[in-house]
Every structure is written in C-alpha cells, then in structure tokens.
N, C-alpha and C positions, 0 to 999 in steps of 0.2 A: 375336476368338471361332470364331479354329480351332482345330477338336476342339469346338465346344459342341455339345447335342444339344439340337434345335430341333426338340418335336413326333417323329416316327418319322426325318426326314430326319439324316444329322449335315451339318453345315457346316465341308468343307475349304477352306480360299483362297473363300471363294465359293461354290464349286460343291458339287450334292449330290449327294451318292456314291446313285444308286438304286440302281444294281445288286446293292450290298451291304446297300442296306434290304432289296429282294424278295427276296434272298437267304435275310435274317433272319424276311422275311415266310412263306416256303416250308416253312422249317426250322421255326422253330413249328406251324404247319401241321400237319408232316407226325407233329412234337410232340405234337399233342393227339389224334389220328388213331389210332395208336399204343397211348397211356395207351387209349385209348376201347375200340380192339380187344384188348386187354388185360384192362383189365376189364369189358367185359361177357363174355367168354371163363372168369373166373373165375366172375359171379356167374351165372351159366348154368347151370357144372359144379359151384359147391357150392353152392345153391339149390332148395331144392322151388320158390319162391315167392318172384318179387320186387315189391315193391312199388315205384311212384313218387310223388313225390305230382307233382300236376296242374298244372302251370305254366304258365300260355299268357306262352310267353319271348318273343312276336313281340306281346306288348302289355307288356308290359315293357321291349322294352330298341324301344317307341316315343322319337321323338325329342319333347324338349320345346321346341325353335322358337317353336310357335305360327306367329302371323300376323303378318301388319305391323299389324291394330286391336290385338291383341293378346299385344305378343310373349314368351313363355315367357320365367320364371324359372329361373337358376342352372344355363342351357342345358350351358356349360362342364365343372361340374359331371356333370350327366345324360349326357351324349358318353362319357363315364369311364368313367361306372358302367358304359352299354352293351358300352362294349370290353369291360369284363370280363369281365359277363353271359357275351355272342355267345365270349370267348376260354374258358369253361370246356367247352364244349363238349355242355351239358346235354342236347341233341336230337339229337347225334350217340351220345351212350351211349344214350340211352333205345332209342332207334330201333333202333341193332345188339343190345343185349339182347334185344329184343323178335325178332326177326330166329333169335338163337341160341337162346331159352329159347320155343320157341313155348307160346303158352298157357296160360303159367306165370309171367306178365307182368302187374301189374294196375295203375291209375292207381286211385290215391286223390284221391280232390276236395281241393283247397288250403282252403276255407275251415276255420276255425276248428281248425285243426292247429296252432297256437301259441295258440293261446286255450283248447286241451281240456286239464284234468289228466290224464296218463295215472296214474295210481294211481287213481281215483274218476268219473273222466269229469265231470265239472261244470268247464261253458263260461262264463268270465265274461272282460270286460274286464281289469279289474281284479286278474287274476291276474298279467298281466307287469309286475311294479315296474318295470323297465326294459327295453333291447334286448337284457341278457344274463342276467339273475334272473326265474323264473316260481315264484312262491309259489303257493298255491292259497289262494283266499278263502273256501273249501269247508271242504276235511280237512286243508290248515295242511303239505300234501308241498312241498318246495323240490325246484329243479331246475334247471341249466342249460338257459335258454329254446329253444337247437336241441335241446339233448338230449332233451326232453318232446315237441318237436314232429316228433324222428324216433323214438321210441315211438311218437309216434299214427299215424305215414305205415304204421312198420313193423308195428303194429296190425291196419291196414283203419281207423282211426275221421278219418274226415274228411267235409267239407260241412255243411250247415246242419243242426240237425236239428230234431226234426217239433214243435212246440206243445208241452208238458209233457211231451216225452220225457227229460226231465236227470234221468237216475239218483239217489235220495236213497237215500247209504246207511244202513243199517238204525241205528236210534237214535238220530238228524236229522230234521231238520227244513226241508223246503225255504227259501233266505231269502226275506224276503218285500220283492219288485222294487218293489212300490206302485202296477203295471198292472192293470187288471182281469185276472180267466183267462180266456184263453180256451179252450172246452169244447173237449178234441179229437175227441167223439166228437156233433159238430152230428146233430142229429131229421133223419134219412132223408124226406127230397121225393119223394112218387110221383107221377109221370108218371100224368096219364087215356091219354095216347096210347099206351101200353105194353101 
C-alpha cells in the first residue's frame, strides 16, 4: 500500500503526508488565480465587449447527498463533478474580468443557449442529437453543440423567448407544435380606477 494515492492524501508507510498535500493544493490555487488574472487581462485588453453565460455556480455545485429519508444518488460522482467545476475558477474569471473591463461585461441568460440554432434562431430540444452534436430541426444547420452555444452567448442570444417570438426564415413555415396558439398581443383591459 506504500505509494498508493488515496483521495488527496498519499499513503506513506501508513502515515498521511499532509504537508505535501497542502502545498499541492496551494500551488493549484495559485495556478488557478494566475490563469484567471492573465486571461481576464487579455479579455479586457482585446475586446470591446465581453459576454459570459450567466451560470448559477452555487446551485450547480450543490451537494447531492440528500437527506436521511431520501438519500441522494450518485453522490460520489456529483462530488467529483463539483470539484471539477470549482477547480476551473469560472466565478473568479467573471469577477476579475468585470473589474478590469468596467461597463464592458455582459451576462447572457443561460436558458436555451444550447438549444437555439445560431444560424436561424430556432429553439427546439430535438435539435440536440447528442451531448456533442447539434443539428437544427428547422434549417438543418449542423455544428458542435458547445460551439453553437458559444456562438449564441457571444451574440447575446439567451433567455426564454416570448410566445410567438421565434423567428421564421423567409419561405418557411412555423412547424406545427400541436398546441393551441398563444396570442402574443392579448386584448388590453382598461381599469375603471385609472
């Protein structure tokens, strides 16, 4: 068992070498901060406008342990994902870029950025063929799903669209969703008190 890695500690003859682990964690944190500083400086100097996808990192990294009545599922995998997300320093990069490029940083709402076609703007969950493949069900545009989402964020295309707001390219018709149509301009009700 000598030299076997267990979690963050290395077992050395039954003793845990905590000093080396602490040093490694500090080096990782310094490396992450240095990367964030250099990247945020580059973004602030290079671009007139910087857009970030508005991710709720706190909710994304919430524990999956659950309660005693309803224990969580795949807790160990979720803990590993949480460590990986936090190790990237997304929040620090956004914060430092905001400090260095005052007034030139925008947050794009995250909903539908990965489902919206960057070519025609059509939103459909069936356009995501897999985790990595995006094929628009309306215009047929094909792209890597992450690249498509990044193009949408860079263009500021995010958030939940208003009913009936989906653009329909010329010569095409809106696909039949099987739902009753929603009137985007409901009749205005006048209040007798105003």
